[in-house]
Structure formats: structure tokens, C-alpha cells
GUNUMI-551922 format. One line per 5 residues: their letters; for each residue x, y, z of N, C-alpha, C, O. Coordinates in Angstrom, 1 decimal. Atoms other than C-alpha are relative to their C-alpha. Layout:
N
A	X,Y,Z,X,Y,Z,X,Y,Z,X,Y,Z; ...
//
This chain:
167
MTTPP	0.5,-0.1,-1.6,251.3,85.8,124.0,-1.0,0.0,0.2,-1.8,0.2,-0.7; 1.1,-0.5,-0.4,248.7,86.1,126.2,0.0,0.8,1.2,1.0,0.7,1.9; 0.1,-0.9,-0.7,247.4,88.6,128.5,-0.2,-0.6,1.3,-1.1,-1.3,1.3; 0.6,0.7,-1.5,247.3,87.7,132.5,-1.0,0.8,0.5,-1.1,2.0,0.5; 1.4,-0.4,-0.3,243.9,88.0,133.8,0.4,1.3,1.0,1.5,1.5,1.5
PQGNP	-0.2,-1.1,-1.1,243.2,91.4,136.0,0.1,-0.2,1.3,-0.8,-1.0,1.8; -0.1,0.1,-1.6,244.1,91.5,139.6,-1.2,0.5,0.5,-2.1,1.2,0.0; 1.9,-0.2,-1.1,241.2,91.6,142.3,-0.9,-1.0,-0.2,-0.5,-1.9,-1.0; 1.1,0.8,-0.2,238.0,89.8,142.8,-0.5,-0.2,-1.3,-1.3,0.8,-1.4; 0.8,0.4,1.1,236.7,88.7,139.6,-1.2,-0.1,0.1,-1.9,0.5,-0.7
FAQGQ	1.4,0.1,-0.2,233.5,87.8,140.8,-0.6,0.9,0.9,-1.6,0.5,1.7; 0.7,-0.8,-1.1,232.9,90.9,142.7,-1.0,0.8,-0.9,-0.8,1.1,-2.1; 1.1,-0.5,0.8,229.8,92.6,141.6,0.3,1.5,-0.5,0.9,2.4,0.1; -0.3,-1.4,1.3,229.7,95.4,138.5,1.1,-0.4,-0.8,1.3,0.3,-1.8; -1.0,0.3,0.1,232.7,93.6,137.6,-0.2,-1.1,-1.0,-0.9,-2.0,-0.5
NPYAQ	-0.2,1.4,0.9,233.1,91.0,134.4,1.0,0.2,-0.8,1.1,1.0,-1.8; -1.1,0.0,0.5,236.1,90.4,133.5,0.6,-0.3,-1.4,1.7,0.1,-1.9; 0.2,0.3,1.7,235.4,89.0,129.8,-0.6,0.8,0.1,-1.6,0.2,0.4; 0.6,-0.9,0.7,233.7,92.2,129.3,0.3,0.9,-0.7,0.6,1.8,0.0; -0.7,-0.9,0.8,234.7,94.2,126.4,-1.0,0.7,-0.8,-1.9,0.2,-1.4
GQPPQ	0.9,-1.2,1.0,233.0,96.9,124.8,-1.5,-0.5,0.6,-2.5,-0.7,-0.1; 1.5,0.1,-0.8,230.0,96.1,127.1,-1.0,1.5,0.2,-0.5,2.5,0.7; 0.1,-1.5,-0.5,227.8,99.2,127.4,-0.5,0.0,1.1,-0.9,-1.1,1.4; -0.1,-0.6,-1.6,227.2,100.7,130.9,-1.5,-0.7,0.5,-2.5,-0.7,-0.2; 1.1,0.9,-0.9,224.7,98.7,133.1,-1.3,0.7,0.0,-1.4,1.9,0.3
GQAPY	1.4,-0.9,-0.3,220.8,99.3,133.0,0.0,0.2,-1.5,-1.1,0.8,-1.7; 0.6,-0.4,1.4,220.9,99.9,128.8,0.3,-1.3,-0.4,1.0,-2.2,0.0; 0.4,1.1,1.3,219.9,97.3,125.8,1.2,-0.2,-0.3,2.1,0.5,0.2; -1.4,0.5,0.5,222.9,95.4,124.2,-0.2,0.6,-1.2,0.8,0.7,-1.9; -0.1,-0.1,1.4,221.3,96.6,120.9,-1.1,1.4,0.1,-2.0,1.3,1.0
PQQPG	0.6,-0.6,-0.4,219.6,99.8,120.7,-1.2,-0.1,-0.8,-1.1,-0.5,-2.0; 1.4,0.4,0.7,215.6,99.6,119.7,-0.8,1.2,0.2,-0.8,2.1,1.1; 0.6,-1.0,0.2,213.5,101.6,118.5,-1.6,-0.6,0.3,-1.8,-1.8,0.1; 1.3,0.4,-0.4,209.4,101.9,119.8,-0.6,-0.6,-1.4,-0.5,0.0,-2.5; 0.6,0.4,1.0,207.7,99.7,117.6,0.6,-1.0,-0.8,0.0,-1.9,-1.3
QPGFP	-0.8,1.4,1.1,210.3,97.4,115.5,-0.2,-1.2,1.1,-0.6,-1.3,2.3; -0.3,1.3,-1.0,210.8,93.9,116.4,1.3,0.2,0.5,2.0,1.1,0.3; -1.2,0.1,-1.1,213.4,92.7,118.7,-0.5,-0.3,1.4,-1.7,-0.6,1.7; 0.0,0.3,-1.3,213.8,92.0,122.2,-1.3,1.1,0.6,-1.3,2.2,0.3; 1.1,-0.6,-0.6,210.3,93.1,124.4,0.6,0.8,0.9,1.6,0.4,1.5
PQGGA	-0.6,-0.9,-1.2,211.0,96.1,126.6,-0.1,-0.6,1.4,-1.1,-1.1,2.0; -0.1,0.8,-1.3,212.2,94.9,129.8,-1.0,0.3,0.9,-1.5,1.3,1.2; 1.0,-0.1,-1.2,209.9,94.0,132.4,-1.7,-0.7,-0.9,-2.7,-1.1,-0.3; 0.9,0.5,0.8,207.5,92.9,129.4,-0.2,-1.4,-0.1,0.6,-2.3,0.1; 0.3,1.7,0.4,205.6,89.7,128.7,0.2,-0.3,-1.2,-0.2,0.5,-2.1
PYAPV	-0.1,0.1,1.7,206.4,88.4,125.5,-1.3,-0.6,-0.7,-1.4,-0.8,-1.9; 1.1,0.3,0.4,202.7,87.3,125.6,-1.4,0.8,0.3,-1.5,1.8,0.9; 1.0,-1.5,-0.6,199.4,89.0,126.1,-0.6,-1.0,1.1,-1.0,-2.1,1.0; 0.6,0.3,-0.8,198.2,88.7,129.4,-1.6,-1.0,0.2,-2.5,-0.6,-0.4; 0.9,0.9,0.1,195.6,85.7,130.5,-1.0,0.6,1.2,-0.6,0.8,2.4
PPQQP	0.9,-0.8,-0.9,192.2,87.5,132.0,0.0,-1.2,1.2,0.4,-2.4,1.1; -0.2,0.8,-0.9,191.7,86.2,135.5,-1.5,-0.8,-0.2,-2.5,-0.4,-0.7; 1.4,1.1,0.1,189.2,83.1,135.7,-1.4,0.3,0.9,-1.4,0.2,2.1; 1.2,-0.7,-0.8,185.6,84.5,136.7,-0.2,-0.9,0.9,0.1,-2.1,0.8; 0.1,1.1,-1.3,184.8,83.3,140.1,-1.3,-0.8,-0.2,-2.3,-0.6,-0.9
RRKVS	1.5,1.2,0.4,182.1,80.5,140.2,-1.1,0.8,1.0,-0.9,1.2,2.1; 1.1,-0.5,-0.7,178.7,81.7,141.1,-0.8,-0.9,1.0,-1.2,-2.0,0.5; 0.2,0.8,-1.0,177.4,80.4,144.4,-1.6,-0.1,-0.2,-2.2,0.7,-0.8; 1.7,-0.1,0.3,173.5,79.4,144.5,-0.4,-0.3,1.4,-0.1,-1.2,2.2; 0.6,-0.6,-1.4,171.8,81.2,147.2,-1.1,-0.7,0.2,-1.8,-1.2,-0.7
FKTVK	1.5,0.3,-0.7,169.1,80.0,149.7,-0.8,-0.1,-0.9,-1.0,-1.1,-1.5; 0.9,-0.7,0.8,166.9,82.0,147.7,-0.2,-0.8,-1.0,-1.0,-1.7,-0.9; -0.3,0.9,1.0,167.6,80.3,144.7,-1.3,-1.6,0.2,-2.4,-2.0,-0.2; 0.3,2.1,-0.3,167.1,76.4,145.9,-1.6,0.2,0.2,-2.5,-0.4,-0.5; 1.1,0.3,-0.7,164.1,77.5,147.8,-1.3,0.6,-1.1,-2.5,0.4,-0.9
NVLVG	1.0,-0.4,0.8,162.3,79.3,144.9,-0.4,-1.0,-1.3,-1.5,-1.0,-2.0; 0.4,1.2,0.8,162.9,76.0,142.7,-0.9,-0.8,0.5,-2.0,-1.1,0.1; 1.2,1.0,-0.4,161.4,73.6,144.9,-1.3,0.7,0.8,-2.2,-0.1,1.1; 1.9,-0.4,-0.1,158.1,75.8,145.9,-0.5,-0.2,-2.1,-1.5,-0.8,-2.5; 0.9,0.0,1.3,157.7,76.2,141.9,0.3,-1.9,-0.2,-0.6,-2.3,-0.8
VAVVT	0.5,1.5,0.0,158.3,72.0,142.0,-1.2,-0.3,0.6,-2.1,-0.7,-0.2; 0.8,0.1,-0.5,155.9,71.8,144.5,-1.4,0.2,-0.4,-2.3,-0.7,-0.5; 1.3,0.1,0.5,153.2,73.8,143.2,-0.4,-0.7,-1.3,-1.6,-1.2,-1.4; 0.4,0.7,1.4,153.5,72.1,139.4,-0.4,-1.7,0.8,-1.4,-2.4,0.5; 0.5,1.7,-0.6,153.3,68.4,141.6,-1.1,0.4,0.5,-1.9,-0.5,0.3
AIGVG	1.4,0.1,-0.7,150.2,69.7,143.6,-1.1,0.1,-1.5,-2.0,-0.7,-1.7; 0.7,0.6,0.7,148.7,70.5,140.5,0.0,-1.2,-1.1,-1.1,-1.7,-1.5; 0.2,1.4,0.7,149.3,67.6,138.4,-0.4,-1.0,0.8,-0.8,-1.9,0.1; 0.5,0.9,-0.4,148.3,65.5,140.9,-1.7,0.4,0.6,-2.5,-0.5,0.9; 1.3,-0.6,-0.3,145.1,67.3,141.8,-0.8,-0.2,-1.8,-1.8,-0.8,-2.1
YIASL	0.7,0.8,1.6,144.3,66.8,137.9,-0.1,-1.2,0.0,-1.0,-1.8,-0.6; 0.0,1.5,0.2,145.2,63.4,138.2,-1.2,-0.8,0.6,-1.8,-1.7,0.2; 1.1,0.8,-1.0,142.9,62.6,141.1,-1.5,0.8,-0.4,-2.4,0.5,0.3; 1.1,-0.4,0.6,140.2,64.6,139.3,-0.7,-0.6,-1.4,-1.8,-0.3,-1.8; 0.6,0.5,0.9,140.1,62.5,136.5,-1.5,-1.2,0.1,-2.4,-1.5,-0.8
DDADQ	1.0,0.8,-0.5,137.6,60.2,138.1,-0.9,0.6,0.6,-1.8,-0.1,1.0; 1.2,-0.3,-1.1,135.6,62.4,140.1,-1.5,0.2,-0.9,-1.4,0.3,-2.1; 0.9,-0.2,0.6,131.9,62.7,139.3,-0.1,1.0,-0.9,-0.8,0.6,-1.9; 0.2,-1.3,0.9,131.9,65.9,137.4,-0.1,-1.0,-1.6,-1.0,-0.8,-2.4; -0.5,0.7,1.0,133.4,63.1,134.7,-0.9,-1.0,-0.7,-1.0,-1.5,-1.8
AKVGD	1.1,0.9,0.5,130.6,60.9,134.7,-0.9,-0.3,-1.2,-1.5,0.7,-1.5; 1.2,-0.2,1.0,128.4,60.0,131.8,-0.9,-1.0,0.2,-0.9,-1.7,1.2; 1.2,1.0,-0.3,125.3,58.0,131.4,0.6,-1.4,-0.2,1.3,-1.6,-1.2; -0.5,1.4,-0.1,126.2,54.4,132.0,1.0,-0.1,0.8,1.2,-1.2,1.3; -1.2,0.3,-0.4,129.3,55.0,133.5,-0.3,-0.2,1.9,-0.9,0.7,2.4
CLKSS	-0.3,0.0,-1.7,129.7,53.9,137.8,0.5,0.1,1.1,1.7,-0.1,1.1; -0.2,-1.0,-1.1,130.0,55.3,140.7,0.1,-0.7,1.3,-0.6,-1.6,1.5; -0.3,0.8,-1.2,131.4,54.3,144.3,0.8,1.5,0.5,1.7,2.2,0.0; -0.5,-1.1,-1.7,131.7,56.9,147.7,1.0,-0.1,-0.3,1.4,-1.2,-0.8; -1.4,-0.2,-0.3,134.9,58.5,147.9,0.4,-0.6,1.1,0.2,0.2,2.0
SSSSS	-0.7,0.6,-1.3,136.6,56.2,150.5,1.2,1.2,0.7,1.4,1.0,1.9; -0.4,-0.9,-0.9,138.9,59.5,151.5,-0.5,1.1,0.4,0.2,1.9,1.0; 0.8,-1.1,-0.4,135.9,61.9,152.0,-0.2,-0.3,1.6,0.1,-1.3,2.2; 0.4,-0.1,-1.3,134.7,62.7,155.3,-1.5,-0.3,-0.1,-2.1,-0.2,-1.1; 1.5,0.4,0.4,130.9,61.6,156.3,-0.9,1.5,-0.7,-1.9,1.5,-1.4
SDDSM	1.0,-1.1,0.4,129.8,65.1,155.6,0.2,0.7,-1.9,-0.4,1.4,-2.8; -0.2,0.0,1.5,131.2,65.1,152.2,-0.1,-1.0,-0.8,0.8,-1.8,-0.9; 0.6,1.2,0.7,129.5,62.9,150.0,0.8,0.1,-1.3,-0.1,-0.1,-2.1; -0.8,0.1,1.5,131.9,63.0,146.7,-0.3,-1.3,-0.8,-0.4,-2.3,-0.1; -0.3,1.2,0.8,131.8,60.5,144.0,1.0,-0.7,-1.1,1.4,-0.1,-2.1
EVVEC	-1.2,0.2,1.3,134.2,58.7,141.8,-0.4,-0.9,-0.7,-1.1,-1.8,-0.2; 0.3,1.0,1.0,133.8,56.8,138.5,0.9,-1.1,0.1,2.2,-1.0,0.1; -0.6,1.2,0.1,134.6,53.3,138.6,-0.4,-1.0,-1.0,-1.2,-0.5,-1.7; -0.2,0.5,1.1,134.6,50.5,136.2,-1.5,-1.2,0.4,-1.4,-2.1,1.3; 1.3,0.6,-0.3,130.7,48.8,136.2,0.2,-1.8,0.6,-0.5,-2.4,1.4
SSSEA	-0.2,1.2,-0.6,132.1,45.5,136.8,0.7,-0.1,1.2,0.5,-1.2,1.7; -0.2,-0.2,-1.3,133.7,46.3,140.0,-0.6,-0.4,1.1,-1.6,0.3,1.5; 0.8,-0.5,-1.6,132.8,45.3,143.4,0.1,1.2,0.7,-0.2,1.0,1.8; -0.1,-1.4,-0.6,133.2,49.0,144.4,-1.2,1.0,-0.1,-1.6,1.8,0.8; 0.7,-0.2,0.5,130.7,49.9,142.2,-1.8,-0.1,0.7,-2.5,-1.0,0.7
EAKVL	1.0,0.0,-0.9,127.7,51.4,144.2,-1.3,0.4,-0.9,-2.3,-0.3,-0.8; 1.2,-0.3,0.4,125.3,53.3,141.8,0.1,0.1,-1.6,1.3,0.0,-1.8; 0.1,0.1,1.2,124.8,53.5,138.0,-0.5,1.3,-0.6,-1.6,1.7,-0.1; 0.5,-1.4,0.3,124.3,56.9,136.2,-0.8,-0.2,-1.2,-0.5,-0.6,-2.3; 0.8,0.6,1.0,121.0,56.8,134.4,-0.1,1.6,-0.7,-0.3,1.4,-1.9
KKIEG	-0.1,-1.4,0.2,121.1,60.9,133.7,0.4,0.8,0.6,0.1,1.0,1.8; -0.5,-1.1,-0.7,122.9,63.7,134.0,-0.4,1.0,-0.6,-0.6,1.1,-1.8; 1.0,-1.5,0.4,121.4,67.4,134.1,1.3,0.8,0.3,2.2,0.6,1.1; -1.2,-0.9,-0.4,123.7,70.3,133.9,-1.2,0.9,0.8,-2.3,0.8,0.5; 0.4,-0.8,-0.5,122.6,73.1,136.4,0.1,-0.1,1.6,0.9,-0.9,2.1
TYTSF	0.0,0.3,-1.1,121.9,73.9,139.9,-1.5,-0.5,0.8,-2.6,-0.1,0.5; 0.8,0.7,-0.6,120.0,71.7,142.3,-0.2,0.2,1.3,0.9,0.1,1.9; -0.1,0.5,-1.2,118.6,71.9,145.7,-0.4,-1.6,0.5,-1.2,-2.3,-0.1; 0.4,1.5,-0.5,118.2,68.5,147.5,-1.6,-0.2,-0.4,-2.0,-1.3,-0.9; 1.4,0.3,0.3,114.4,69.0,146.9,-0.1,0.3,-1.5,-0.7,-0.6,-2.1
TAESE	0.5,0.4,1.3,114.2,69.8,143.5,1.2,-0.8,-0.8,1.4,-0.6,-2.0; -0.7,1.0,0.7,116.9,67.3,142.6,-0.8,-1.4,0.1,-0.9,-2.3,-0.7; 1.1,1.4,-0.3,114.7,64.5,144.0,-1.1,0.0,-1.3,-1.4,-0.8,-2.2; 1.4,-0.1,1.0,111.6,65.8,142.1,0.1,0.0,-1.2,-0.9,-0.1,-1.9; -0.7,-0.1,1.3,113.9,66.0,138.9,0.2,-1.6,-0.2,-0.5,-2.3,-1.0
CRKVS	-0.4,1.5,0.2,115.4,62.4,139.1,-1.0,-0.8,0.2,-0.8,-1.9,-0.2; 1.0,1.1,0.1,111.7,60.7,139.9,-0.5,0.4,-1.3,-1.5,-0.4,-1.4; 0.5,0.2,1.0,110.7,61.7,136.4,1.3,-1.1,-1.2,1.1,-1.2,-2.4; -0.9,0.7,0.1,113.8,59.4,135.7,-0.4,-1.5,0.2,-0.5,-1.9,1.3; 0.7,1.1,-0.6,112.4,55.8,135.2,1.5,-1.1,0.2,2.5,-1.4,-0.6
GATSF	-1.0,1.1,-0.6,114.6,53.2,137.3,0.8,0.9,1.1,1.4,0.2,1.9; -0.5,-0.5,-0.8,116.1,55.9,139.4,-0.5,0.1,1.3,-1.7,0.2,1.6; 0.0,0.8,-1.6,116.5,55.1,143.0,0.9,1.5,0.8,0.7,1.9,2.0; -0.7,-0.9,-1.4,119.0,58.1,144.3,0.4,0.6,-1.0,0.4,0.2,-2.2; -0.8,-1.0,0.5,120.7,61.3,143.3,1.4,0.3,0.6,1.8,0.0,1.7
YAQTG	-1.2,-0.4,-0.3,124.1,62.9,143.0,-0.2,1.5,-0.2,-0.6,1.7,-1.4; -0.1,-1.2,0.4,124.1,66.7,143.1,1.3,0.9,0.1,1.9,1.0,1.2; -1.5,-0.4,-0.2,127.1,68.5,142.7,0.0,1.9,-0.1,0.3,2.3,-1.3; -0.2,-1.1,0.1,127.1,72.5,143.5,1.1,0.8,0.9,1.7,0.4,1.9; -0.8,-1.4,-0.4,129.1,75.8,144.1,1.7,-0.2,-0.4,2.5,0.5,0.1
DGDNF	-1.2,-0.3,0.5,132.3,75.1,142.5,-0.1,0.1,-1.6,0.8,-0.4,-2.3; -0.2,-0.5,1.3,131.6,76.2,139.2,-0.6,-0.7,-1.1,-1.2,0.0,-1.9; -0.1,0.6,0.3,131.0,73.2,137.7,-1.8,-0.9,0.6,-1.7,-1.9,1.4; 1.1,0.3,-0.9,126.7,72.5,138.7,-0.7,-1.1,-0.9,-0.9,-1.0,-2.1; 0.5,1.0,0.7,125.2,69.3,137.9,-0.9,-1.2,0.7,-0.4,-1.6,1.8
LLCLT	0.1,0.9,-0.9,122.9,66.5,138.9,-0.3,-1.3,-0.9,-0.7,-1.4,-2.1; 0.1,1.5,0.6,123.0,62.5,138.4,-0.8,-0.4,0.7,-1.0,-0.2,1.9; 1.0,0.9,-0.4,120.2,60.4,138.5,0.2,-1.5,0.0,0.3,-2.2,-1.1; -0.8,1.2,-0.4,121.4,57.2,140.1,-0.7,-1.1,-0.1,-1.9,-0.9,0.1; 0.7,0.8,-0.5,120.4,53.6,140.3,0.9,-1.0,0.6,2.0,-0.9,0.0
DA	-0.5,1.3,-0.2,121.8,50.5,141.9,0.6,-0.7,-1.1,0.1,-1.2,-2.0; -1.0,0.9,0.9,124.9,48.8,140.3,-0.6,-1.0,0.3,-0.2,-2.1,-0.2
//
């Protein structure tokens, strides 16, 4: 024969009509010793916690400014070097020169050009290292056969004199 279910509300809190031999509420169903395998301690996760993701580092205005200044300096140095490759200080005997079109009237700098070019204005007959005034440069180039003019560069550390003839 079967026993009838207990009287009252079977769904009331704290009552379990089918519980027989259950431990009191709040105790684990099986005794557990620390360090023994089994169920994890109540409230603990069965896996190690994942460390939080590191926040992304924001690029500051100062960093962007420093990078742009660095790029500008390197670019200026590169442009200056490339522009100086055809300056008069690179001229050798037999090279042809023209007046720099970008220079002002007070700056009579010269650039090396191809002698077959229509821009060629003068041809280098002799290059002499040293510092020369207008008077000493003219007297030095008079000693060079065929020289009709001269170009003297002084003041920037690379001082020289070019004795020239018409190209």
C-alpha cells in the first residue's frame, strides 16, 4: 500500500515533500575535506579567473607632435642634401655652371648643369681651395689661360675659387 502525501502546501518554502534524510539547509550533501577532489567550495568558480583586459593606450597629442617634428626634420635634411648635390662646391674642372634661378640678385650662387644644356653659362677651367677676396680671386684667375670670370665661395666652411670661361 502507498502512503498518502503530507498535508499542507508542498510548495511552501523550506519544505520538500520528497526529501528523506536530507541534511539541514546550508550544509553540503557530502562532507568535504579541504584539498580533496569533489565539488568546488560554495561560491567558488570551477576555473581560474580571467585577468581583465589591459586598457588601450591612447595616442597623446605630444606623441603625434614629436613624430611629425621628427619627420619634418628628416625631410628638411634630405631635401637640403639633394639640393646641394648640384651646388658649385661639387663642381670639378670641365663641369658647366649656371646661375641659380631661385637665388636673389645679391646671392650669386651657381649650380652644376650638363654642358650640352642650354642653361650652361660657364665652364670650370680651374678649382683652387682657399679663401679669396674679389681682388685676389680676379688676380688668381688671370693666371689661368682662357679664364673670363670667376666664382669665389667663402664663409660657410668650404672656401674655394672657380676660374671660369664662357660655355
